C-alpha positions as a Markdown table, in Angstrom:
| # | Residue | x | y | z |
|---|---|---|---|---|
| 1 | Met | 30.2 | 0.6 | -8.5 |
| 2 | Leu | 27.3 | -1.0 | -10.3 |
| 3 | Gln | 27.7 | -4.6 | -11.3 |
| 4 | Ser | 27.9 | -5.6 | -15.0 |
| 5 | Ala | 24.7 | -6.5 | -16.8 |
| 6 | Ala | 25.9 | -10.1 | -17.2 |
| 7 | Thr | 26.5 | -10.4 | -13.4 |
| 8 | Cys | 23.1 | -8.8 | -12.7 |
| 9 | Arg | 21.4 | -11.3 | -15.1 |
| 10 | Asn | 23.1 | -14.2 | -13.4 |
| 11 | Thr | 22.1 | -12.9 | -10.0 |
| 12 | Gln | 18.5 | -12.5 | -11.2 |
| 13 | Ser | 18.3 | -15.9 | -12.7 |
| 14 | Arg | 19.8 | -17.5 | -9.7 |
| 15 | Leu | 17.6 | -15.8 | -7.1 |
| 16 | Met | 14.4 | -14.8 | -8.8 |
| 17 | Ser | 13.3 | -17.6 | -11.1 |
| 18 | Ser | 10.3 | -18.6 | -9.1 |
| 19 | Pro | 8.4 | -17.7 | -5.9 |
| 20 | Glu | 10.1 | -20.6 | -4.1 |
| 21 | Thr | 13.5 | -18.9 | -4.6 |
| 22 | Trp | 12.4 | -15.5 | -3.3 |
| 23 | Asp | 15.0 | -14.4 | -0.8 |
| 24 | Glu | 14.4 | -10.8 | 0.2 |
| 25 | Glu | 17.5 | -10.5 | 2.5 |
| 26 | Thr | 19.8 | -11.7 | -0.3 |
| 27 | Leu | 18.1 | -9.4 | -2.8 |
| 28 | Val | 18.5 | -6.4 | -0.5 |
| 29 | Arg | 22.2 | -7.2 | 0.0 |
| 30 | Ala | 22.7 | -7.5 | -3.8 |
| 31 | Ala | 20.9 | -4.2 | -4.3 |
| 32 | Gln | 23.1 | -2.5 | -1.7 |
| 33 | Arg | 26.1 | -3.7 | -3.7 |
| 34 | Gly | 24.7 | -2.0 | -6.8 |
| 35 | Asp | 22.8 | -4.8 | -8.5 |
| 36 | Leu | 20.0 | -2.9 | -10.2 |
| 37 | Asn | 18.2 | -6.0 | -11.3 |
| 38 | Ala | 17.9 | -7.1 | -7.6 |
| 39 | Phe | 16.5 | -3.7 | -6.7 |
| 40 | Asn | 14.1 | -3.8 | -9.6 |
| 41 | Glu | 12.9 | -7.2 | -8.4 |
| 42 | Leu | 12.2 | -5.8 | -4.9 |
| 43 | Ile | 10.3 | -2.9 | -6.5 |
| 44 | Leu | 8.2 | -5.3 | -8.7 |
| 45 | His | 7.4 | -7.3 | -5.6 |
| 46 | Tyr | 6.1 | -4.4 | -3.6 |
| 47 | Gln | 5.0 | -1.8 | -6.2 |
| 48 | Asn | 1.3 | -2.6 | -5.9 |
| 49 | Gln | 1.4 | -2.3 | -2.2 |
| 50 | Val | 3.3 | 1.0 | -2.4 |
| 51 | Tyr | 1.0 | 2.5 | -4.9 |
| 52 | Asn | -2.1 | 1.3 | -3.1 |
| 53 | Leu | -1.0 | 2.9 | 0.1 |
| 54 | Ala | -0.1 | 6.2 | -1.7 |
| 55 | Tyr | -3.5 | 6.1 | -3.4 |
| 56 | His | -5.3 | 5.8 | -0.1 |
| 57 | Ile | -3.3 | 8.7 | 1.4 |
| 58 | Met | -3.4 | 11.0 | -1.6 |
| 59 | Arg | -6.8 | 9.9 | -3.0 |
| 60 | Asp | -5.7 | 11.0 | -6.4 |
| 61 | Pro | -4.1 | 8.7 | -9.0 |
| 62 | Ala | -1.6 | 11.2 | -10.5 |
| 63 | Ser | -0.4 | 12.2 | -7.1 |
| 64 | Ala | -0.1 | 8.6 | -6.0 |
| 65 | Asp | 1.9 | 7.8 | -9.1 |
| 66 | Asp | 4.3 | 10.7 | -8.3 |
| 67 | Ala | 4.6 | 9.7 | -4.7 |
| 68 | Thr | 5.3 | 6.1 | -5.7 |
| 69 | Gln | 8.1 | 7.1 | -8.1 |
| 70 | Glu | 9.6 | 9.5 | -5.6 |
| 71 | Ala | 9.5 | 6.8 | -2.9 |
| 72 | Phe | 11.4 | 4.3 | -5.2 |
| 73 | Ile | 14.0 | 6.9 | -6.0 |
| 74 | Ser | 14.4 | 7.8 | -2.4 |
| 75 | Ala | 14.6 | 4.1 | -1.4 |
| 76 | Tyr | 17.4 | 3.4 | -3.9 |
| 77 | Arg | 19.4 | 6.4 | -2.7 |
| 78 | Ala | 18.9 | 5.4 | 0.9 |
| 79 | Leu | 19.7 | 1.7 | 0.5 |
| 80 | Asp | 23.0 | 1.9 | 2.3 |
| 81 | Gly | 21.1 | 3.1 | 5.4 |
| 82 | Phe | 18.8 | 0.1 | 5.5 |
| 83 | Arg | 20.0 | -2.0 | 8.5 |
| 84 | Gly | 17.7 | -5.0 | 8.3 |
| 85 | Gly | 14.3 | -5.8 | 9.6 |
| 86 | Ser | 11.2 | -5.6 | 7.4 |
| 87 | Phe | 12.1 | -4.1 | 4.0 |
| 88 | Arg | 8.4 | -3.8 | 3.2 |
| 89 | Ala | 7.8 | -1.6 | 6.3 |
| 90 | Trp | 10.9 | 0.5 | 5.5 |
| 91 | Leu | 9.7 | 1.0 | 1.9 |
| 92 | Leu | 6.1 | 1.8 | 3.0 |
| 93 | Arg | 7.4 | 4.3 | 5.5 |
| 94 | Ile | 9.3 | 6.1 | 2.7 |
| 95 | Val | 6.2 | 6.4 | 0.6 |
| 96 | Thr | 4.1 | 7.5 | 3.6 |
| 97 | Asn | 6.6 | 10.3 | 4.3 |
| 98 | Ala | 6.6 | 11.3 | 0.6 |
| 99 | Cys | 2.8 | 11.5 | 0.6 |
| 100 | Tyr | 2.6 | 13.6 | 3.8 |
| 101 | Asp | 5.4 | 15.8 | 2.6 |
| 102 | Glu | 3.5 | 16.5 | -0.6 |
| 103 | Leu | 0.2 | 17.1 | 1.3 |
| 104 | Arg | 2.0 | 19.6 | 3.5 |
| 105 | Arg | 3.6 | 21.3 | 0.5 |
| 106 | Leu | 0.3 | 21.6 | -1.2 |
| 107 | Lys | -1.4 | 22.7 | 2.0 |
| 108 | Arg | -4.7 | 21.2 | 1.0 |
| 109 | Arg | -6.9 | 18.3 | 1.7 |
| 110 | Pro | -6.3 | 15.4 | -0.8 |
| 111 | Lys | -8.9 | 15.1 | -3.5 |
| 112 | Val | -11.5 | 12.2 | -3.3 |
| 113 | Ser | -11.1 | 10.4 | -6.6 |
| 114 | Trp | -12.2 | 6.8 | -6.3 |
| 115 | Glu | -13.7 | 6.3 | -9.7 |
| 116 | Asp | -10.5 | 4.9 | -11.1 |
| 117 | Phe | -9.9 | 2.5 | -8.3 |
| 118 | Gly | -11.8 | -0.3 | -10.1 |
| 119 | Glu | -9.4 | 0.0 | -13.0 |
| 120 | Met | -6.4 | -1.0 | -11.0 |
| 121 | Glu | -5.1 | -4.6 | -11.4 |
| 122 | Glu | -6.3 | -7.3 | -9.1 |
| 123 | Glu | -3.4 | -7.5 | -6.8 |
| 124 | Ala | -3.8 | -3.8 | -6.0 |
| 125 | Asn | -7.6 | -3.8 | -5.7 |
| 126 | Pro | -9.0 | -6.0 | -3.0 |
| 127 | His | -12.6 | -5.3 | -4.2 |
| 128 | Leu | -12.2 | -7.0 | -7.6 |
| 129 | Val | -14.2 | -10.2 | -7.4 |
| 130 | Asp | -13.8 | -13.7 | -8.8 |
| 131 | Glu | -14.8 | -14.0 | -12.4 |
| 132 | Gly | -16.9 | -17.0 | -11.4 |
| 133 | Ala | -19.2 | -15.0 | -9.2 |
| 134 | Arg | -22.9 | -14.7 | -10.2 |
| 135 | Pro | -23.8 | -11.3 | -11.8 |
| 136 | Glu | -26.0 | -10.3 | -8.8 |
| 137 | Glu | -23.2 | -11.2 | -6.4 |
| 138 | Thr | -20.7 | -9.2 | -8.4 |
| 139 | Val | -22.9 | -6.2 | -8.4 |
| 140 | Gln | -23.4 | -6.4 | -4.6 |
| 141 | Gln | -19.7 | -6.8 | -3.9 |
| 142 | Gln | -18.9 | -3.9 | -6.1 |
| 143 | Glu | -21.5 | -1.8 | -4.4 |
| 144 | Leu | -20.2 | -2.7 | -1.0 |
| 145 | Gly | -16.6 | -2.1 | -2.0 |
| 146 | Ala | -17.4 | 1.3 | -3.4 |
| 147 | Leu | -19.2 | 2.3 | -0.2 |
| 148 | Ile | -16.3 | 1.0 | 2.0 |
| 149 | Asp | -13.9 | 3.1 | -0.1 |
| 150 | Arg | -16.0 | 6.2 | 0.3 |
| 151 | Cys | -16.2 | 5.7 | 4.0 |
| 152 | Ile | -12.4 | 5.1 | 4.2 |
| 153 | Ala | -11.9 | 8.4 | 2.3 |
| 154 | Met | -13.9 | 10.2 | 5.1 |
| 155 | Leu | -11.5 | 9.1 | 7.9 |
| 156 | Pro | -8.9 | 11.5 | 9.3 |
| 157 | Asp | -5.6 | 11.1 | 7.5 |
| 158 | His | -3.7 | 9.1 | 10.2 |
| 159 | His | -6.7 | 6.9 | 11.0 |
| 160 | Arg | -7.2 | 6.1 | 7.3 |
| 161 | Thr | -3.5 | 5.3 | 6.9 |
| 162 | Thr | -3.5 | 3.0 | 9.9 |
| 163 | Leu | -6.7 | 1.2 | 8.8 |
| 164 | Val | -5.3 | 0.6 | 5.3 |
| 165 | Leu | -1.9 | -0.6 | 6.6 |
| 166 | Val | -3.4 | -3.1 | 9.1 |
| 167 | Asp | -6.8 | -4.2 | 7.8 |
| 168 | Arg | -6.3 | -3.9 | 4.1 |
| 169 | Met | -2.6 | -4.5 | 3.6 |
| 170 | Gly | -2.2 | -7.0 | 6.4 |
| 171 | Leu | 0.7 | -5.4 | 8.2 |
| 172 | Ser | 1.3 | -6.3 | 11.8 |
| 173 | Tyr | 0.9 | -3.6 | 14.5 |
| 174 | Glu | 4.7 | -3.5 | 14.8 |
| 175 | Glu | 5.2 | -3.1 | 11.0 |
| 176 | Ala | 2.5 | -0.3 | 10.9 |
| 177 | Ala | 4.3 | 1.4 | 13.9 |
| 178 | Arg | 7.5 | 1.4 | 11.9 |
| 179 | Val | 5.9 | 2.7 | 8.8 |
| 180 | Met | 4.2 | 5.6 | 10.6 |
| 181 | Asn | 7.1 | 6.2 | 13.0 |
| 182 | Val | 4.8 | 6.1 | 16.0 |
| 183 | Ala | 4.5 | 4.0 | 19.2 |
| 184 | Leu | 2.8 | 0.6 | 19.1 |
| 185 | Gly | 0.1 | 1.9 | 21.4 |
| 186 | Thr | -0.6 | 4.7 | 19.0 |
| 187 | Val | -1.2 | 2.3 | 16.2 |
| 188 | Lys | -3.6 | 0.3 | 18.3 |
| 189 | Ser | -5.6 | 3.3 | 19.5 |
| 190 | Arg | -5.8 | 4.8 | 16.0 |
| 191 | Leu | -6.9 | 1.5 | 14.6 |
| 192 | Ala | -9.6 | 1.1 | 17.3 |
| 193 | Arg | -10.9 | 4.6 | 16.5 |
| 194 | Ala | -10.7 | 4.1 | 12.8 |
| 195 | Arg | -12.7 | 0.8 | 13.0 |
| 196 | Arg | -15.3 | 2.5 | 15.2 |
| 197 | Glu | -15.6 | 5.5 | 12.8 |
| 198 | Met | -16.0 | 3.1 | 9.9 |
| 199 | Gln | -18.8 | 1.3 | 11.7 |
| 200 | Glu | -20.5 | 4.5 | 12.4 |
| 201 | Leu | -20.1 | 5.7 | 8.8 |
| 202 | Leu | -21.4 | 2.5 | 7.3 |
| 203 | Gln | -24.4 | 2.5 | 9.7 |
| 204 | Ala | -25.2 | 6.1 | 8.8 |
| 205 | Gln | -25.4 | 5.0 | 5.2 |
| 206 | Lys | -26.9 | 1.6 | 5.6 |
| 207 | Glu | -29.6 | 2.4 | 3.1 |
| 208 | Leu | -26.8 | 2.3 | 0.5 |
| 209 | Leu | -25.6 | -1.1 | 1.6 |
| 210 | Pro | -26.6 | -4.1 | -0.5 |
| 211 | Ala | -29.6 | -5.8 | 1.1 |
| 212 | Arg | -27.7 | -8.8 | 2.4 |
| 213 | Tyr | -25.4 | -6.6 | 4.4 |
| 214 | Arg | -28.1 | -4.5 | 6.2 |
| 215 | Leu | -28.8 | -5.2 | 9.8 |
């Protein structure tokens, strides 16, 4: 049975008032007992990462939104089955499965739609630059970020997902293996190939690189 609103507010104020009080394990246990505020706090904490991953896989904002919402609903329904470990990896695995299920259902390649990427908020967009940067530096970083995004979009699906999980989102090899439900060695080999492919793609388009990044 879900806890009362008052109980949920008390739990939230006790556990979530500041970053120093963040206690994921306690929040997960509270959510499993039916505390919706605890679950919402977990979602707020990870929503940018979940959306960002969905966006990289689907390469379409509307599809990424749908996959993100489906993942959160599925996560709530499956909370009782979470047995500990990395909640982030568990949640990202759910959204990864949702994305690939949708791609299989549509039986098509995902659309390349990176124009909107720059409109995402800073936490979700690693290419947004410091407001204090000089105008020419800002332009160069934006150009480089756009080129990197286009190259990432050209990678095979599993290589792209692995690269995003490890190099962009900072997951460990072990977490990435849990997210993708593959062996640790598979993550390492996919990542090595993805990095090599990225290098080749960037070199093939080096005339598009900002001058300071050209060899």
